[in-house]
N, CA, C, O and the ligand as a Tripos MOL2 file, in Angstrom:
@<TRIPOS>MOLECULE
protein
  273   271    69     0     0
PROTEIN
NO_CHARGES

@<TRIPOS>ATOM
      1 N          90.6850  100.1230  114.1150 N.3       1 MET1
      2 CA         90.8880  100.4310  112.6910 C.3       1 MET1
      3 C          92.0010  101.4640  112.5500 C.2       1 MET1
      4 O          92.0200  102.4680  113.2600 O.2       1 MET1
      5 N          92.9210  101.2100  111.6320 N.am      2 ALA2
      6 CA         94.0360  102.1390  111.4180 C.3       2 ALA2
      7 C          94.1050  102.5300  109.9540 C.2       2 ALA2
      8 O          93.8790  101.7040  109.0690 O.2       2 ALA2
      9 N          94.4160  103.7850  109.7060 N.am      3 THR3
     10 CA         94.6320  104.2500  108.3410 C.3       3 THR3
     11 C          96.0170  104.8820  108.2720 C.2       3 THR3
     12 O          96.3410  105.8070  109.0160 O.2       3 THR3
     13 N          96.8200  104.3540  107.3560 N.am      4 GLN4
     14 CA         98.1890  104.8420  107.2100 C.3       4 GLN4
     15 C          98.4520  105.1610  105.7470 C.2       4 GLN4
     16 O          97.9160  104.5050  104.8540 O.2       4 GLN4
     17 N          99.2770  106.1680  105.5090 N.am      5 THR5
     18 CA         99.6550  106.5100  104.1410 C.3       5 THR5
     19 C         101.1640  106.3280  103.9770 C.2       5 THR5
     20 O         101.9610  106.8140  104.7790 O.2       5 THR5
     21 N         101.5250  105.6200  102.9210 N.am      6 PHE6
     22 CA        102.9280  105.3360  102.6300 C.3       6 PHE6
     23 C         103.2930  105.9410  101.2780 C.2       6 PHE6
     24 O         102.4540  106.0280  100.3820 O.2       6 PHE6
     25 N         104.5420  106.3530  101.1400 N.am      7 GLN7
     26 CA        105.0270  106.8430   99.8470 C.3       7 GLN7
     27 C         105.7370  105.6900   99.1340 C.2       7 GLN7
     28 O         106.5590  104.9860   99.7210 O.2       7 GLN7
     29 N         105.4020  105.5180   97.8600 N.am      8 VAL8
     30 CA        105.9730  104.4270   97.0800 C.3       8 VAL8
     31 C         106.5870  104.9890   95.7970 C.2       8 VAL8
     32 O         105.9600  105.7750   95.0870 O.2       8 VAL8
     33 N         107.8120  104.5770   95.5140 N.am      9 THR9
     34 CA        108.4610  105.0350   94.2860 C.3       9 THR9
     35 C         108.3540  103.9730   93.2020 C.2       9 THR9
     36 O         108.3740  102.7760   93.4870 O.2       9 THR9
     37 N         108.2420  104.4210   91.9630 N.am     10 GLY10
     38 CA        108.2740  103.5090   90.8230 C.3      10 GLY10
     39 C         106.9380  103.2520   90.1570 C.2      10 GLY10
     40 O         106.8910  102.6480   89.0850 O.2      10 GLY10
     41 N         105.8520  103.6990   90.7680 N.am     11 MET11
     42 CA        104.5440  103.4480   90.1570 C.3      11 MET11
     43 C         104.3040  104.4710   89.0380 C.2      11 MET11
     44 O         104.4690  105.6750   89.2340 O.2      11 MET11
     45 N         103.9100  103.9620   87.8590 N.am     12 SER12
     46 CA        103.7600  104.8860   86.7350 C.3      12 SER12
     47 C         102.4640  104.7430   85.9480 C.2      12 SER12
     48 O         102.1340  105.6090   85.1370 O.2      12 SER12
     49 N         101.7220  103.6530   86.1790 N.am     13 CYS13
     50 CA        100.4880  103.4940   85.4130 C.3      13 CYS13
     51 C          99.4740  102.6520   86.1780 C.2      13 CYS13
     52 O          99.7340  102.2290   87.3040 O.2      13 CYS13
     53 N          98.3280  102.4130   85.5670 N.am     14 GLU14
     54 CA         97.2680  101.6600   86.2370 C.3      14 GLU14
     55 C          97.6930  100.2320   86.5680 C.2      14 GLU14
     56 O          97.2200   99.6460   87.5430 O.2      14 GLU14
     57 N          98.5920   99.6740   85.7470 N.am     15 HIS15
     58 CA         99.0840   98.3310   86.0510 C.3      15 HIS15
     59 C          99.8160   98.3190   87.3820 C.2      15 HIS15
     60 O          99.6640   97.3920   88.1760 O.2      15 HIS15
     61 N         100.6070   99.3470   87.6190 N.am     16 CYS16
     62 CA        101.3330   99.4660   88.8840 C.3      16 CYS16
     63 C         100.3390   99.5730   90.0420 C.2      16 CYS16
     64 O         100.5230   98.9550   91.0910 O.2      16 CYS16
     65 N          99.3030  100.3530   89.8410 N.am     17 VAL17
     66 CA         98.2750  100.5260   90.8660 C.3      17 VAL17
     67 C          97.6500   99.1710   91.2060 C.2      17 VAL17
     68 O          97.4600   98.8360   92.3750 O.2      17 VAL17
     69 N          97.3360   98.4040   90.1660 N.am     18 ASP18
     70 CA         96.7270   97.0850   90.3830 C.3      18 ASP18
     71 C          97.6710   96.1440   91.1210 C.2      18 ASP18
     72 O          97.2540   95.4240   92.0280 O.2      18 ASP18
     73 N          98.9580   96.1510   90.7250 N.am     19 ALA19
     74 CA         99.9350   95.2560   91.3410 C.3      19 ALA19
     75 C         100.1170   95.5790   92.8190 C.2      19 ALA19
     76 O         100.1390   94.6810   93.6600 O.2      19 ALA19
     77 N         100.2450   96.8490   93.1230 N.am     20 VAL20
     78 CA        100.4190   97.2710   94.5180 C.3      20 VAL20
     79 C          99.1620   96.9680   95.3320 C.2      20 VAL20
     80 O          99.2420   96.4740   96.4560 O.2      20 VAL20
     81 N          98.0100   97.2690   94.7520 N.am     21 THR21
     82 CA         96.7540   97.0150   95.4560 C.3      21 THR21
     83 C          96.6020   95.5300   95.7740 C.2      21 THR21
     84 O          96.1930   95.1620   96.8750 O.2      21 THR21
     85 N          96.9330   94.6790   94.8020 N.am     22 ALA22
     86 CA         96.7890   93.2380   95.0030 C.3      22 ALA22
     87 C          97.7050   92.7330   96.1130 C.2      22 ALA22
     88 O          97.2790   91.9520   96.9640 O.2      22 ALA22
     89 N          98.9570   93.1750   96.1060 N.am     23 GLU23
     90 CA         99.9020   92.6930   97.1290 C.3      23 GLU23
     91 C          99.5420   93.1980   98.5200 C.2      23 GLU23
     92 O          99.5240   92.4310   99.4830 O.2      23 GLU23
     93 N          99.2580   94.4860   98.6170 N.am     24 VAL24
     94 CA         98.9660   95.0660   99.9320 C.3      24 VAL24
     95 C          97.6620   94.5120  100.4900 C.2      24 VAL24
     96 O          97.5110   94.3680  101.7040 O.2      24 VAL24
     97 N          96.7190   94.2010   99.6030 N.am     25 SER25
     98 CA         95.4320   93.6520  100.0470 C.3      25 SER25
     99 C          95.5960   92.3030  100.7310 C.2      25 SER25
    100 O          94.7450   91.8910  101.5200 O.2      25 SER25
    101 N          96.7060   91.6100  100.4230 N.am     26 GLN26
    102 CA         96.9300   90.2850  101.0060 C.3      26 GLN26
    103 C          97.4630   90.3370  102.4340 C.2      26 GLN26
    104 O          97.4780   89.3210  103.1280 O.2      26 GLN26
    105 N          97.9000   91.5110  102.8720 N.am     27 LEU27
    106 CA         98.4130   91.6180  104.2380 C.3      27 LEU27
    107 C          97.2800   91.4050  105.2370 C.2      27 LEU27
    108 O          96.1410   91.8060  104.9960 O.2      27 LEU27
    109 N          97.6060   90.7690  106.3600 N.am     28 ALA28
    110 CA         96.5960   90.4480  107.3690 C.3      28 ALA28
    111 C          95.9020   91.6970  107.8910 C.2      28 ALA28
    112 O          96.5510   92.6720  108.2720 O.2      28 ALA28
    113 N          94.5860   91.6530  107.9030 N.am     29 GLY29
    114 CA         93.8030   92.7260  108.4940 C.3      29 GLY29
    115 C          93.4790   93.8970  107.5960 C.2      29 GLY29
    116 O          92.7430   94.8030  107.9870 O.2      29 GLY29
    117 N          94.0300   93.8810  106.3840 N.am     30 VAL30
    118 CA         93.8100   95.0090  105.4790 C.3      30 VAL30
    119 C          92.3920   94.9590  104.9120 C.2      30 VAL30
    120 O          91.9560   93.9330  104.3910 O.2      30 VAL30
    121 N          91.6830   96.0780  105.0200 N.am     31 THR31
    122 CA         90.3080   96.1320  104.5230 C.3      31 THR31
    123 C          90.1540   97.0500  103.3180 C.2      31 THR31
    124 O          89.1920   96.9200  102.5610 O.2      31 THR31
    125 N          91.0920   97.9780  103.1300 N.am     32 ALA32
    126 CA         91.0040   98.8760  101.9740 C.3      32 ALA32
    127 C          92.3910   99.3780  101.5820 C.2      32 ALA32
    128 O          93.2310   99.6570  102.4370 O.2      32 ALA32
    129 N          92.6120   99.4860  100.2730 N.am     33 VAL33
    130 CA         93.8780  100.0050   99.7490 C.3      33 VAL33
    131 C          93.5250  101.0560   98.7050 C.2      33 VAL33
    132 O          92.7920  100.7840   97.7540 O.2      33 VAL33
    133 N          94.0560  102.2600   98.8960 N.am     34 ASP34
    134 CA         93.7700  103.3370   97.9550 C.3      34 ASP34
    135 C          95.0890  103.9090   97.4420 C.2      34 ASP34
    136 O          95.8470  104.5260   98.1910 O.2      34 ASP34
    137 N          95.3480  103.6970   96.1640 N.am     35 VAL35
    138 CA         96.5960  104.1780   95.5630 C.3      35 VAL35
    139 C          96.3420  105.4820   94.8290 C.2      35 VAL35
    140 O          95.4490  105.5710   93.9860 O.2      35 VAL35
    141 N          97.1410  106.4990   95.1600 N.am     36 ASP36
    142 CA         97.0830  107.7720   94.4440 C.3      36 ASP36
    143 C          98.3050  107.8330   93.5410 C.2      36 ASP36
    144 O          99.4110  108.1420   93.9830 O.2      36 ASP36
    145 N          98.0840  107.5360   92.2780 N.am     37 LEU37
    146 CA         99.1910  107.4350   91.3290 C.3      37 LEU37
    147 C          99.9440  108.7590   91.1880 C.2      37 LEU37
    148 O         101.1740  108.7760   91.1690 O.2      37 LEU37
    149 N          99.2140  109.8530   91.0900 N.am     38 ALA38
    150 CA         99.8440  111.1700   90.9080 C.3      38 ALA38
    151 C         100.7260  111.5400   92.0940 C.2      38 ALA38
    152 O         101.8010  112.1160   91.9300 O.2      38 ALA38
    153 N         100.2590  111.2030   93.2800 N.am     39 ALA39
    154 CA        101.0000  111.5470   94.4930 C.3      39 ALA39
    155 C         102.0400  110.4850   94.8560 C.2      39 ALA39
    156 O         102.9190  110.7320   95.6820 O.2      39 ALA39
    157 N         101.9400  109.3060   94.2420 N.am     40 GLY40
    158 CA        102.8450  108.2190   94.5790 C.3      40 GLY40
    159 C         102.6120  107.7100   95.9880 C.2      40 GLY40
    160 O         103.5430  107.2750   96.6650 O.2      40 GLY40
    161 N         101.3670  107.7660   96.4220 N.am     41 SER41
    162 CA        101.0810  107.3450   97.7850 C.3      41 SER41
    163 C         100.0700  106.2000   97.8190 C.2      41 SER41
    164 O          99.2370  106.0420   96.9270 O.2      41 SER41
    165 N         100.1800  105.4130   98.8810 N.am     42 VAL42
    166 CA         99.2780  104.2880   99.0900 C.3      42 VAL42
    167 C          98.6770  104.4370  100.4820 C.2      42 VAL42
    168 O          99.4000  104.4490  101.4780 O.2      42 VAL42
    169 N          97.3770  104.5480  100.5460 N.am     43 THR43
    170 CA         96.6940  104.6750  101.8330 C.3      43 THR43
    171 C          96.0330  103.3390  102.1520 C.2      43 THR43
    172 O          95.2490  102.8070  101.3660 O.2      43 THR43
    173 N          96.3690  102.8170  103.3190 N.am     44 VAL44
    174 CA         95.9060  101.4910  103.7040 C.3      44 VAL44
    175 C          95.0480  101.5810  104.9590 C.2      44 VAL44
    176 O          95.4410  102.1950  105.9510 O.2      44 VAL44
    177 N          93.8830  100.9650  104.9060 N.am     45 THR45
    178 CA         93.0280  100.8530  106.0880 C.3      45 THR45
    179 C          93.0970   99.4050  106.5570 C.2      45 THR45
    180 O          92.8940   98.4820  105.7670 O.2      45 THR45
    181 N          93.3830   99.2050  107.8430 N.am     46 SER46
    182 CA         93.5370   97.8510  108.3620 C.3      46 SER46
    183 C          93.0570   97.7750  109.8060 C.2      46 SER46
    184 O          92.9560   98.7840  110.5040 O.2      46 SER46
    185 N          92.7630   96.5480  110.2330 N.am     47 ALA47
    186 CA         92.2630   96.3220  111.5810 C.3      47 ALA47
    187 C          93.2980   96.7290  112.6210 C.2      47 ALA47
    188 O          92.9660   97.3320  113.6420 O.2      47 ALA47
    189 N          94.5620   96.3900  112.3480 N.am     48 GLN48
    190 CA         95.6770   96.7680  113.2080 C.3      48 GLN48
    191 C          96.6530   97.5880  112.3710 C.2      48 GLN48
    192 O          96.7420   97.3860  111.1600 O.2      48 GLN48
    193 N          97.3930   98.5170  112.9980 N.am     49 PRO49
    194 CA         98.3990   99.2590  112.2200 C.3      49 PRO49
    195 C          99.4110   98.2950  111.6010 C.2      49 PRO49
    196 O          99.8370   97.3390  112.2480 O.2      49 PRO49
    197 N          99.7890   98.5460  110.3590 N.am     50 LEU50
    198 CA        100.7670   97.6970  109.6850 C.3      50 LEU50
    199 C         102.1720   98.1090  110.1040 C.2      50 LEU50
    200 O         102.4380   99.2900  110.3280 O.2      50 LEU50
    201 N         103.0730   97.1290  110.2080 N.am     51 SER51
    202 CA        104.4640   97.4740  110.4680 C.3      51 SER51
    203 C         105.0790   97.9400  109.1590 C.2      51 SER51
    204 O         104.6660   97.5170  108.0800 O.2      51 SER51
    205 N         106.0620   98.8090  109.2630 N.am     52 ALA52
    206 CA        106.7470   99.2970  108.0670 C.3      52 ALA52
    207 C         107.4000   98.1350  107.3270 C.2      52 ALA52
    208 O         107.4670   98.1290  106.0980 O.2      52 ALA52
    209 N         107.8850   97.1440  108.0920 N.am     53 ASP53
    210 CA        108.5320   95.9780  107.4740 C.3      53 ASP53
    211 C         107.5530   95.1880  106.6160 C.2      53 ASP53
    212 O         107.8870   94.7890  105.5000 O.2      53 ASP53
    213 N         106.3520   94.9590  107.1270 N.am     54 ALA54
    214 CA        105.3520   94.1950  106.3850 C.3      54 ALA54
    215 C         104.9410   94.9500  105.1290 C.2      54 ALA54
    216 O         104.7810   94.3630  104.0590 O.2      54 ALA54
    217 N         104.7740   96.2460  105.2750 N.am     55 MET55
    218 CA        104.3810   97.0690  104.1330 C.3      55 MET55
    219 C         105.5060   97.0920  103.0930 C.2      55 MET55
    220 O         105.2530   96.9690  101.8940 O.2      55 MET55
    221 N         106.7430   97.2490  103.5580 N.am     56 ALA56
    222 CA        107.8850   97.2920  102.6420 C.3      56 ALA56
    223 C         108.0030   95.9830  101.8730 C.2      56 ALA56
    224 O         108.3120   95.9850  100.6810 O.2      56 ALA56
    225 N         107.7560   94.8640  102.5530 N.am     57 ALA57
    226 CA        107.8510   93.5530  101.9120 C.3      57 ALA57
    227 C         106.7830   93.4020  100.8250 C.2      57 ALA57
    228 O         107.0520   92.8720   99.7470 O.2      57 ALA57
    229 N         105.5890   93.8660  101.1190 N.am     58 ALA58
    230 CA        104.4940   93.7610  100.1440 C.3      58 ALA58
    231 C         104.7680   94.6330   98.9250 C.2      58 ALA58
    232 O         104.5370   94.2190   97.7890 O.2      58 ALA58
    233 N         105.2570   95.8310   99.1690 N.am     59 ILE59
    234 CA        105.5670   96.7420   98.0640 C.3      59 ILE59
    235 C         106.7020   96.1740   97.2220 C.2      59 ILE59
    236 O         106.6800   96.2480   95.9940 O.2      59 ILE59
    237 N         107.6970   95.6040   97.9060 N.am     60 ASP60
    238 CA        108.8290   94.9860   97.2110 C.3      60 ASP60
    239 C         108.3540   93.8230   96.3510 C.2      60 ASP60
    240 O         108.8120   93.6390   95.2230 O.2      60 ASP60
    241 N         107.4240   93.0370   96.9050 N.am     61 GLU61
    242 CA        106.8630   91.8830   96.1980 C.3      61 GLU61
    243 C         106.1670   92.3300   94.9050 C.2      61 GLU61
    244 O         106.2080   91.6400   93.8860 O.2      61 GLU61
    245 N         105.5390   93.4850   94.9760 N.am     62 ALA62
    246 CA        104.8400   94.0240   93.7950 C.3      62 ALA62
    247 C         105.8250   94.5790   92.7720 C.2      62 ALA62
    248 O         105.4730   94.7760   91.6090 O.2      62 ALA62
    249 N         107.0700   94.8310   93.2110 N.am     63 GLY63
    250 CA        108.0910   95.3120   92.2870 C.3      63 GLY63
    251 C         108.4210   96.7970   92.4260 C.2      63 GLY63
    252 O         109.0230   97.3990   91.5360 O.2      63 GLY63
    253 N         108.0160   97.3760   93.5600 N.am     64 TYR64
    254 CA        108.2570   98.8080   93.7870 C.3      64 TYR64
    255 C         108.9650   98.9820   95.1140 C.2      64 TYR64
    256 O         109.2700   98.0090   95.8050 O.2      64 TYR64
    257 N         109.2250  100.2440   95.4660 N.am     65 GLN65
    258 CA        109.9380  100.4880   96.7080 C.3      65 GLN65
    259 C         109.2210  101.4820   97.5960 C.2      65 GLN65
    260 O         108.7090  102.5080   97.1470 O.2      65 GLN65
    261 N         109.2030  101.1370   98.8890 N.am     66 LEU66
    262 CA        108.6540  102.0470   99.8710 C.3      66 LEU66
    263 C         109.6740  103.1550  100.1160 C.2      66 LEU66
    264 O         110.8620  102.8850  100.2920 O.2      66 LEU66
    265 N         109.2100  104.3840  100.1260 N.am     67 THR67
    266 CA        110.0990  105.5060  100.4370 C.3      67 THR67
    267 C         110.1390  105.6620  101.9540 C.2      67 THR67
    268 O         109.0970  105.8490  102.5810 O.2      67 THR67
    269 N         111.3190  105.5880  102.5470 N.am     68 PRO68
    270 CA        111.4120  105.6750  104.0210 C.3      68 PRO68
    271 C         110.8660  107.0020  104.5510 C.2      68 PRO68
    272 O         110.8720  107.2330  105.7600 O.2      68 PRO68
    273 CU        102.6780  100.5560   85.6640 Cu       69 CU69
@<TRIPOS>BOND
     1     1     2 1
     2     2     3 1
     3     3     4 2
     4     3     5 am
     5     5     6 1
     6     6     7 1
     7     7     8 2
     8     7     9 am
     9     9    10 1
    10    10    11 1
    11    11    12 2
    12    11    13 am
    13    13    14 1
    14    14    15 1
    15    15    16 2
    16    15    17 am
    17    17    18 1
    18    18    19 1
    19    19    20 2
    20    19    21 am
    21    21    22 1
    22    22    23 1
    23    23    24 2
    24    23    25 am
    25    25    26 1
    26    26    27 1
    27    27    28 2
    28    27    29 am
    29    29    30 1
    30    30    31 1
    31    31    32 2
    32    31    33 am
    33    33    34 1
    34    34    35 1
    35    35    36 2
    36    35    37 am
    37    37    38 1
    38    38    39 1
    39    39    40 2
    40    39    41 am
    41    41    42 1
    42    42    43 1
    43    43    44 2
    44    43    45 am
    45    45    46 1
    46    46    47 1
    47    47    48 2
    48    47    49 am
    49    49    50 1
    50    50    51 1
    51    51    52 2
    52    51    53 am
    53    53    54 1
    54    54    55 1
    55    55    56 2
    56    55    57 am
    57    57    58 1
    58    58    59 1
    59    59    60 2
    60    59    61 am
    61    61    62 1
    62    62    63 1
    63    63    64 2
    64    63    65 am
    65    65    66 1
    66    66    67 1
    67    67    68 2
    68    67    69 am
    69    69    70 1
    70    70    71 1
    71    71    72 2
    72    71    73 am
    73    73    74 1
    74    74    75 1
    75    75    76 2
    76    75    77 am
    77    77    78 1
    78    78    79 1
    79    79    80 2
    80    79    81 am
    81    81    82 1
    82    82    83 1
    83    83    84 2
    84    83    85 am
    85    85    86 1
    86    86    87 1
    87    87    88 2
    88    87    89 am
    89    89    90 1
    90    90    91 1
    91    91    92 2
    92    91    93 am
    93    93    94 1
    94    94    95 1
    95    95    96 2
    96    95    97 am
    97    97    98 1
    98    98    99 1
    99    99   100 2
   100    99   101 am
   101   101   102 1
   102   102   103 1
   103   103   104 2
   104   103   105 am
   105   105   106 1
   106   106   107 1
   107   107   108 2
   108   107   109 am
   109   109   110 1
   110   110   111 1
   111   111   112 2
   112   111   113 am
   113   113   114 1
   114   114   115 1
   115   115   116 2
   116   115   117 am
   117   117   118 1
   118   118   119 1
   119   119   120 2
   120   119   121 am
   121   121   122 1
   122   122   123 1
   123   123   124 2
   124   123   125 am
   125   125   126 1
   126   126   127 1
   127   127   128 2
   128   127   129 am
   129   129   130 1
   130   130   131 1
   131   131   132 2
   132   131   133 am
   133   133   134 1
   134   134   135 1
   135   135   136 2
   136   135   137 am
   137   137   138 1
   138   138   139 1
   139   139   140 2
   140   139   141 am
   141   141   142 1
   142   142   143 1
   143   143   144 2
   144   143   145 am
   145   145   146 1
   146   146   147 1
   147   147   148 2
   148   147   149 am
   149   149   150 1
   150   150   151 1
   151   151   152 2
   152   151   153 am
   153   153   154 1
   154   154   155 1
   155   155   156 2
   156   155   157 am
   157   157   158 1
   158   158   159 1
   159   159   160 2
   160   159   161 am
   161   161   162 1
   162   162   163 1
   163   163   164 2
   164   163   165 am
   165   165   166 1
   166   166   167 1
   167   167   168 2
   168   167   169 am
   169   169   170 1
   170   170   171 1
   171   171   172 2
   172   171   173 am
   173   173   174 1
   174   174   175 1
   175   175   176 2
   176   175   177 am
   177   177   178 1
   178   178   179 1
   179   179   180 2
   180   179   181 am
   181   181   182 1
   182   182   183 1
   183   183   184 2
   184   183   185 am
   185   185   186 1
   186   186   187 1
   187   187   188 2
   188   187   189 am
   189   189   190 1
   190   190   191 1
   191   191   192 2
   192   191   193 am
   193   193   194 1
   194   194   195 1
   195   195   196 2
   196   195   197 am
   197   197   198 1
   198   198   199 1
   199   199   200 2
   200   199   201 am
   201   201   202 1
   202   202   203 1
   203   203   204 2
   204   203   205 am
   205   205   206 1
   206   206   207 1
   207   207   208 2
   208   207   209 am
   209   209   210 1
   210   210   211 1
   211   211   212 2
   212   211   213 am
   213   213   214 1
   214   214   215 1
   215   215   216 2
   216   215   217 am
   217   217   218 1
   218   218   219 1
   219   219   220 2
   220   219   221 am
   221   221   222 1
   222   222   223 1
   223   223   224 2
   224   223   225 am
   225   225   226 1
   226   226   227 1
   227   227   228 2
   228   227   229 am
   229   229   230 1
   230   230   231 1
   231   231   232 2
   232   231   233 am
   233   233   234 1
   234   234   235 1
   235   235   236 2
   236   235   237 am
   237   237   238 1
   238   238   239 1
   239   239   240 2
   240   239   241 am
   241   241   242 1
   242   242   243 1
   243   243   244 2
   244   243   245 am
   245   245   246 1
   246   246   247 1
   247   247   248 2
   248   247   249 am
   249   249   250 1
   250   250   251 1
   251   251   252 2
   252   251   253 am
   253   253   254 1
   254   254   255 1
   255   255   256 2
   256   255   257 am
   257   257   258 1
   258   258   259 1
   259   259   260 2
   260   259   261 am
   261   261   262 1
   262   262   263 1
   263   263   264 2
   264   263   265 am
   265   265   266 1
   266   266   267 1
   267   267   268 2
   268   267   269 am
   269   269   270 1
   270   270   271 1
   271   271   272 2
@<TRIPOS>SUBSTRUCTURE
     1 MET1         2 RESIDUE 1 A MET
     2 ALA2         6 RESIDUE 1 A ALA
     3 THR3        10 RESIDUE 1 A THR
     4 GLN4        14 RESIDUE 1 A GLN
     5 THR5        18 RESIDUE 1 A THR
     6 PHE6        22 RESIDUE 1 A PHE
     7 GLN7        26 RESIDUE 1 A GLN
     8 VAL8        30 RESIDUE 1 A VAL
     9 THR9        34 RESIDUE 1 A THR
    10 GLY10       38 RESIDUE 1 A GLY
    11 MET11       42 RESIDUE 1 A MET
    12 SER12       46 RESIDUE 1 A SER
    13 CYS13       50 RESIDUE 1 A CYS
    14 GLU14       54 RESIDUE 1 A GLU
    15 HIS15       58 RESIDUE 1 A HIS
    16 CYS16       62 RESIDUE 1 A CYS
    17 VAL17       66 RESIDUE 1 A VAL
    18 ASP18       70 RESIDUE 1 A ASP
    19 ALA19       74 RESIDUE 1 A ALA
    20 VAL20       78 RESIDUE 1 A VAL
    21 THR21       82 RESIDUE 1 A THR
    22 ALA22       86 RESIDUE 1 A ALA
    23 GLU23       90 RESIDUE 1 A GLU
    24 VAL24       94 RESIDUE 1 A VAL
    25 SER25       98 RESIDUE 1 A SER
    26 GLN26      102 RESIDUE 1 A GLN
    27 LEU27      106 RESIDUE 1 A LEU
    28 ALA28      110 RESIDUE 1 A ALA
    29 GLY29      114 RESIDUE 1 A GLY
    30 VAL30      118 RESIDUE 1 A VAL
    31 THR31      122 RESIDUE 1 A THR
    32 ALA32      126 RESIDUE 1 A ALA
    33 VAL33      130 RESIDUE 1 A VAL
    34 ASP34      134 RESIDUE 1 A ASP
    35 VAL35      138 RESIDUE 1 A VAL
    36 ASP36      142 RESIDUE 1 A ASP
    37 LEU37      146 RESIDUE 1 A LEU
    38 ALA38      150 RESIDUE 1 A ALA
    39 ALA39      154 RESIDUE 1 A ALA
    40 GLY40      158 RESIDUE 1 A GLY
    41 SER41      162 RESIDUE 1 A SER
    42 VAL42      166 RESIDUE 1 A VAL
    43 THR43      170 RESIDUE 1 A THR
    44 VAL44      174 RESIDUE 1 A VAL
    45 THR45      178 RESIDUE 1 A THR
    46 SER46      182 RESIDUE 1 A SER
    47 ALA47      186 RESIDUE 1 A ALA
    48 GLN48      190 RESIDUE 1 A GLN
    49 PRO49      194 RESIDUE 1 A PRO
    50 LEU50      198 RESIDUE 1 A LEU
    51 SER51      202 RESIDUE 1 A SER
    52 ALA52      206 RESIDUE 1 A ALA
    53 ASP53      210 RESIDUE 1 A ASP
    54 ALA54      214 RESIDUE 1 A ALA
    55 MET55      218 RESIDUE 1 A MET
    56 ALA56      222 RESIDUE 1 A ALA
    57 ALA57      226 RESIDUE 1 A ALA
    58 ALA58      230 RESIDUE 1 A ALA
    59 ILE59      234 RESIDUE 1 A ILE
    60 ASP60      238 RESIDUE 1 A ASP
    61 GLU61      242 RESIDUE 1 A GLU
    62 ALA62      246 RESIDUE 1 A ALA
    63 GLY63      250 RESIDUE 1 A GLY
    64 TYR64      254 RESIDUE 1 A TYR
    65 GLN65      258 RESIDUE 1 A GLN
    66 LEU66      262 RESIDUE 1 A LEU
    67 THR67      266 RESIDUE 1 A THR
    68 PRO68      270 RESIDUE 1 A PRO
    69 CU69       273 GROUP 0 **** ****
């Protein structure tokens, strides 16, 4: 089990939280997604550590950007 926290730019409301949660939840092995809107962070729990590329693609798909 791995827990990673990513910084995401562009999230501003609950709709953004839902969009990001939905996309990231679709990644293989993901069991929990916790978005902190105030902090602009997304904490992901997954069976295997996620690659930055996979996470960036999911965030991009939702319409936001991963902060390197
Ligand atoms: Cu929003």
